[in-house]
Z-matrix of the N, CA and C atoms (Angstrom, degrees):
N
C 1 1.383
C 2 1.550 1 111.52
N 3 1.236 2 116.27 1 139.88
C 4 1.508 3 119.33 2 -176.85
C 5 1.526 4 109.52 3 -96.89
N 6 1.327 5 114.58 4 160.81
C 7 1.470 6 121.67 5 176.49
C 8 1.507 7 111.65 6 -88.93
N 9 1.338 8 118.60 7 3.16
C 10 1.452 9 120.44 8 -177.65
C 11 1.535 10 109.99 9 -79.06
N 12 1.337 11 116.31 10 137.94
C 13 1.492 12 118.00 11 179.41
C 14 1.538 13 108.96 12 -68.58
N 15 1.292 14 115.34 13 150.65
C 16 1.475 15 120.83 14 176.58
C 17 1.545 16 106.03 15 -80.27
N 18 1.327 17 115.85 16 131.31
C 19 1.441 18 122.92 17 176.71
C 20 1.477 19 109.23 18 -117.71
N 21 1.272 20 119.41 19 126.23
C 22 1.455 21 125.73 20 -179.69
C 23 1.533 22 109.53 21 -79.80
N 24 1.296 23 114.53 22 158.72
C 25 1.488 24 120.05 23 178.60
C 26 1.547 25 111.05 24 -58.57
N 27 1.292 26 117.73 25 -40.23
C 28 1.415 27 120.00 26 176.45
C 29 1.525 28 115.40 27 -56.95
N 30 1.381 29 113.34 28 -40.55
C 31 1.446 30 117.79 29 178.17
C 32 1.520 31 111.58 30 -68.43
N 33 1.291 32 117.63 31 -39.11
C 34 1.472 33 121.00 32 175.88
C 35 1.544 34 112.06 33 -62.74
N 36 1.363 35 117.37 34 -45.68
C 37 1.417 36 120.42 35 177.96
C 38 1.525 37 112.33 36 -62.59
N 39 1.297 38 115.06 37 -43.82
C 40 1.508 39 119.73 38 178.98
C 41 1.535 40 109.44 39 -59.77
N 42 1.337 41 117.35 40 -38.50
C 43 1.456 42 120.45 41 178.76
C 44 1.525 43 110.37 42 -64.77
N 45 1.355 44 115.60 43 -45.58
C 46 1.452 45 119.61 44 -177.95
C 47 1.517 46 111.71 45 -64.63
N 48 1.362 47 118.39 46 -41.66
C 49 1.426 48 122.39 47 179.62
C 50 1.541 49 113.95 48 -69.39
N 51 1.331 50 116.33 49 -43.45
C 52 1.429 51 121.11 50 -173.07
C 53 1.489 52 119.61 51 -96.37
N 54 1.324 53 115.82 52 -0.01
C 55 1.448 54 119.62 53 -171.31
C 56 1.518 55 111.09 54 -100.31
N 57 1.324 56 115.97 55 139.18
C 58 1.507 57 121.62 56 166.79
C 59 1.510 58 104.60 57 -78.99
N 60 1.333 59 117.62 58 115.03
C 61 1.446 60 121.06 59 -175.82
C 62 1.518 61 111.99 60 -77.79
N 63 1.276 62 117.29 61 -30.94
C 64 1.455 63 122.85 62 178.37
C 65 1.559 64 110.43 63 40.02
N 66 1.307 65 115.91 64 63.69
C 67 1.459 66 115.81 65 177.68
C 68 1.479 67 116.55 66 83.71
N 69 1.310 68 117.64 67 5.09
C 70 1.441 69 121.43 68 -177.03
C 71 1.548 70 112.47 69 -92.60
N 72 1.333 71 115.69 70 14.54
C 73 1.487 72 115.43 71 -179.19
C 74 1.501 73 111.12 72 -66.14
N 75 1.287 74 117.43 73 142.56
C 76 1.490 75 120.28 74 -178.15
C 77 1.505 76 110.63 75 -65.62
N 78 1.298 77 115.75 76 149.57
C 79 1.453 78 123.64 77 178.13
C 80 1.513 79 105.74 78 -87.30
N 81 1.357 80 115.06 79 105.47
C 82 1.462 81 119.63 80 -177.14
C 83 1.590 82 111.60 81 -102.74
N 84 1.319 83 115.20 82 22.78
C 85 1.446 84 119.37 83 -176.38
C 86 1.548 85 111.92 84 -82.38
N 87 1.342 86 118.24 85 -21.05
C 88 1.421 87 121.25 86 -175.68
C 89 1.482 88 113.02 87 -92.03
N 90 1.317 89 116.68 88 -148.16
C 91 1.464 90 121.64 89 -179.99
C 92 1.489 91 112.66 90 82.72
N 93 1.328 92 114.87 91 -174.92
C 94 1.481 93 119.04 92 178.05
C 95 1.543 94 107.33 93 -140.69
N 96 1.320 95 113.87 94 155.42
C 97 1.462 96 120.71 95 179.75
C 98 1.495 97 109.82 96 -80.45
N 99 1.338 98 116.06 97 129.70
C 100 1.446 99 124.05 98 178.51
C 101 1.505 100 109.80 99 -123.82
N 102 1.313 101 114.38 100 136.63
C 103 1.499 102 120.31 101 177.63
C 104 1.483 103 108.43 102 -94.87
N 105 1.333 104 118.46 103 135.40
C 106 1.469 105 125.07 104 178.79
C 107 1.497 106 107.65 105 -125.84
N 108 1.383 107 114.16 106 159.57
C 109 1.445 108 123.45 107 172.21
C 110 1.527 109 106.68 108 -128.32
N 111 1.333 110 115.00 109 134.06
C 112 1.475 111 121.50 110 179.13
C 113 1.515 112 107.01 111 -76.02
N 114 1.318 113 116.01 112 122.80
C 115 1.453 114 120.72 113 -178.28
C 116 1.517 115 114.81 114 -109.30
N 117 1.316 116 117.19 115 -10.30
C 118 1.497 117 118.58 116 178.12
C 119 1.508 118 111.84 117 -174.62
N 120 1.274 119 112.37 118 157.89
C 121 1.486 120 120.49 119 174.47
C 122 1.554 121 106.42 120 -125.83
N 123 1.363 122 114.13 121 122.15
C 124 1.488 123 120.63 122 -179.53
C 125 1.549 124 105.60 123 -116.71
N 126 1.299 125 112.97 124 102.19
C 127 1.508 126 116.30 125 179.87
C 128 1.525 127 108.13 126 65.00
N 129 1.344 128 116.43 127 -119.37
C 130 1.473 129 121.60 128 179.84
C 131 1.522 130 111.66 129 -95.65
N 132 1.356 131 118.92 130 1.07
C 133 1.439 132 120.76 131 180.00
C 134 1.510 133 111.88 132 -103.64
N 135 1.339 134 113.27 133 149.83
C 136 1.481 135 120.20 134 176.18
C 137 1.562 136 107.14 135 -114.03
N 138 1.288 137 114.21 136 139.93
C 139 1.479 138 119.51 137 176.22
C 140 1.567 139 107.07 138 -110.85
N 141 1.297 140 113.52 139 136.19
C 142 1.499 141 120.49 140 176.30
C 143 1.514 142 107.69 141 -139.68
N 144 1.300 143 115.24 142 160.16
C 145 1.496 144 120.15 143 172.76
C 146 1.513 145 108.52 144 -136.42
N 147 1.315 146 115.47 145 154.75
C 148 1.448 147 121.84 146 178.85
C 149 1.533 148 109.34 147 -67.16
N 150 1.349 149 116.15 148 136.15
C 151 1.444 150 120.01 149 -178.49
C 152 1.497 151 110.67 150 -65.03
N 153 1.343 152 120.06 151 -39.69
C 154 1.457 153 122.46 152 -179.01
C 155 1.498 154 114.51 153 -77.07
N 156 1.377 155 117.04 154 -24.41
C 157 1.479 156 120.08 155 -179.81
C 158 1.497 157 108.25 156 -145.84
N 159 1.353 158 118.70 157 93.81
C 160 1.458 159 122.33 158 -175.69
C 161 1.534 160 114.10 159 -59.78
N 162 1.338 161 117.32 160 -13.43
C 163 1.472 162 117.22 161 176.13
C 164 1.496 163 113.73 162 -74.49
N 165 1.347 164 117.09 163 -17.61
C 166 1.453 165 121.60 164 177.32
C 167 1.534 166 109.14 165 -85.46
N 168 1.325 167 114.53 166 114.61
C 169 1.480 168 120.69 167 -174.73
C 170 1.469 169 113.58 168 -103.93
N 171 1.283 170 117.09 169 154.29
C 172 1.475 171 123.23 170 172.07
C 173 1.505 172 107.16 171 -135.33
N 174 1.366 173 116.59 172 123.76
C 175 1.425 174 125.13 173 179.13
C 176 1.542 175 108.66 174 -121.10
N 177 1.315 176 116.90 175 134.17
C 178 1.467 177 118.04 176 -176.32
C 179 1.532 178 108.33 177 -155.68
N 180 1.326 179 118.25 178 156.78
C 181 1.477 180 116.61 179 172.22
C 182 1.519 181 104.93 180 -63.79
N 183 1.355 182 115.22 181 139.27
C 184 1.470 183 120.60 182 -176.73
C 185 1.554 184 110.59 183 -62.26
N 186 1.305 185 115.85 184 -36.99
C 187 1.504 186 118.26 185 -178.30
C 188 1.480 187 109.19 186 -65.86
N 189 1.311 188 120.43 187 -35.31
C 190 1.444 189 122.19 188 -176.83
C 191 1.515 190 110.51 189 -72.13
N 192 1.347 191 117.19 190 -41.21
C 193 1.443 192 121.93 191 177.73
C 194 1.544 193 109.39 192 -63.14
N 195 1.323 194 114.64 193 -45.33
C 196 1.477 195 118.59 194 -179.39
C 197 1.556 196 110.74 195 -62.07
N 198 1.295 197 116.37 196 -40.27
C 199 1.471 198 119.20 197 175.41
C 200 1.542 199 112.08 198 -62.72
N 201 1.349 200 115.81 199 -45.40
C 202 1.448 201 120.43 200 -178.60
C 203 1.578 202 110.01 201 -62.53
N 204 1.323 203 116.52 202 -33.42
C 205 1.484 204 120.65 203 -178.32
C 206 1.571 205 112.79 204 -93.71
N 207 1.309 206 115.48 205 -3.22
C 208 1.475 207 122.04 206 -179.46
C 209 1.533 208 111.36 207 56.57
N 210 1.386 209 113.86 208 53.12
C 211 1.419 210 120.53 209 179.68
C 212 1.542 211 108.40 210 -143.64
N 213 1.280 212 118.74 211 -176.07
C 214 1.423 213 125.73 212 -178.79
C 215 1.545 214 110.43 213 -97.26
N 216 1.316 215 117.42 214 144.30
C 217 1.467 216 122.49 215 178.88
C 218 1.506 217 110.33 216 -51.96
N 219 1.326 218 118.49 217 -40.15
C 220 1.456 219 122.24 218 -175.08
C 221 1.521 220 113.31 219 -67.11
N 222 1.310 221 118.20 220 -15.41
C 223 1.455 222 120.59 221 -179.13
C 224 1.589 223 112.15 222 -100.28
N 225 1.321 224 116.68 223 5.83
C 226 1.466 225 119.46 224 -173.71
C 227 1.557 226 113.50 225 -76.02
N 228 1.393 227 117.04 226 -35.93
C 229 1.418 228 119.84 227 -174.38
C 230 1.500 229 110.49 228 -60.96
N 231 1.342 230 118.96 229 123.19
C 232 1.466 231 123.90 230 -179.85
C 233 1.531 232 114.54 231 86.07
N 234 1.279 233 118.31 232 -7.70
C 235 1.430 234 120.38 233 178.98
C 236 1.465 235 114.57 234 -73.78
N 237 1.348 236 117.12 235 148.60
C 238 1.453 237 123.50 236 178.20
C 239 1.515 238 107.35 237 -104.43
N 240 1.336 239 116.30 238 138.35
C 241 1.437 240 119.97 239 175.98
C 242 1.511 241 108.70 240 -145.90
N 243 1.265 242 116.53 241 162.09
C 244 1.468 243 119.99 242 173.04
C 245 1.521 244 111.02 243 -128.71
N 246 1.332 245 115.33 244 157.28
C 247 1.444 246 120.74 245 176.18
C 248 1.551 247 107.21 246 -154.27
N 249 1.328 248 114.09 247 160.28
C 250 1.438 249 116.00 248 173.18
C 251 1.524 250 108.75 249 -84.67
N 252 1.325 251 115.24 250 135.97
C 253 1.460 252 122.23 251 178.79
C 254 1.496 253 107.06 252 -108.54
N 255 1.337 254 116.14 253 114.90
C 256 1.456 255 123.84 254 -171.09
C 257 1.560 256 108.18 255 -117.94
N 258 1.349 257 117.29 256 115.57
C 259 1.420 258 117.04 257 174.33
C 260 1.544 259 111.08 258 -65.46
N 261 1.254 260 117.79 259 141.74
C 262 1.467 261 120.16 260 -178.24
C 263 1.489 262 113.05 261 -150.26
N 264 1.308 263 117.69 262 -172.50
C 265 1.441 264 123.57 263 177.00
C 266 1.490 265 108.45 264 -134.82
N 267 1.297 266 119.45 265 109.15
C 268 1.461 267 127.50 266 9.10
C 269 1.562 268 109.51 267 -93.70
N 270 1.301 269 115.51 268 143.23
C 271 1.460 270 121.19 269 167.80
C 272 1.526 271 113.89 270 83.97
N 273 1.258 272 115.08 271 -160.61
C 274 1.447 273 125.29 272 -178.72
C 275 1.515 274 108.26 273 -118.37
N 276 1.346 275 117.36 274 139.25
C 277 1.443 276 122.07 275 -178.87
C 278 1.548 277 107.78 276 -108.44
N 279 1.337 278 113.40 277 137.21
C 280 1.466 279 121.25 278 176.57
C 281 1.522 280 107.37 279 -113.41
N 282 1.364 281 117.46 280 113.47
C 283 1.436 282 121.33 281 -172.82
C 284 1.541 283 110.69 282 -134.05
N 285 1.327 284 117.35 283 168.06
C 286 1.457 285 124.72 284 173.23
C 287 1.537 286 110.25 285 58.15
N 288 1.331 287 116.41 286 63.03
C 289 1.437 288 122.19 287 -177.98
C 290 1.503 289 109.47 288 -79.30
N 291 1.371 290 115.83 289 139.60
C 292 1.473 291 124.05 290 177.26
C 293 1.493 292 109.71 291 -143.26
N 294 1.333 293 115.24 292 141.45
C 295 1.493 294 118.31 293 170.36
C 296 1.462 295 107.24 294 -67.58
N 297 1.362 296 115.66 295 142.08
C 298 1.472 297 121.88 296 177.19
C 299 1.537 298 108.60 297 -115.51
N 300 1.283 299 118.16 298 145.27
C 301 1.427 300 119.13 299 177.43
C 302 1.504 301 111.78 300 -64.96
N 303 1.325 302 115.48 301 144.20
C 304 1.489 303 119.17 302 -178.67
C 305 1.519 304 107.96 303 -76.02
N 306 1.311 305 117.55 304 148.03
C 307 1.491 306 121.02 305 179.69
C 308 1.513 307 110.08 306 -51.84
N 309 1.270 308 114.67 307 139.33
C 310 1.482 309 121.90 308 175.81
C 311 1.522 310 113.11 309 86.60
N 312 1.341 311 118.54 310 0.57
C 313 1.419 312 119.97 311 176.63
C 314 1.502 313 110.05 312 -105.09
N 315 1.328 314 119.60 313 147.17
C 316 1.433 315 121.15 314 178.84
C 317 1.499 316 109.01 315 -94.87
N 318 1.363 317 112.54 316 149.29
C 319 1.445 318 117.76 317 -175.57
C 320 1.566 319 107.97 318 -100.45
């Protein structure tokens, strides 16, 4: 068990919205590019897993992923995309989304 206090998502969002960050912006320059495939849509959420390691999951609101990929929600199922995964504080940041060619297709 850790000594860190538990912070709810609402608390984090309130901090981001109401806080003067004064140079506290996260450094998003690192990380590595990971390719994902969308495996399911549950209500408003989309489930994806890393192509190279299916145990690495990505869950997001479908509308947000569609906006990041500049596509329609209806075309997400089965699509391949990549993004940079950047460890940060708090949590992990997913940035620089790009559609990826599906396996077996030529670019």
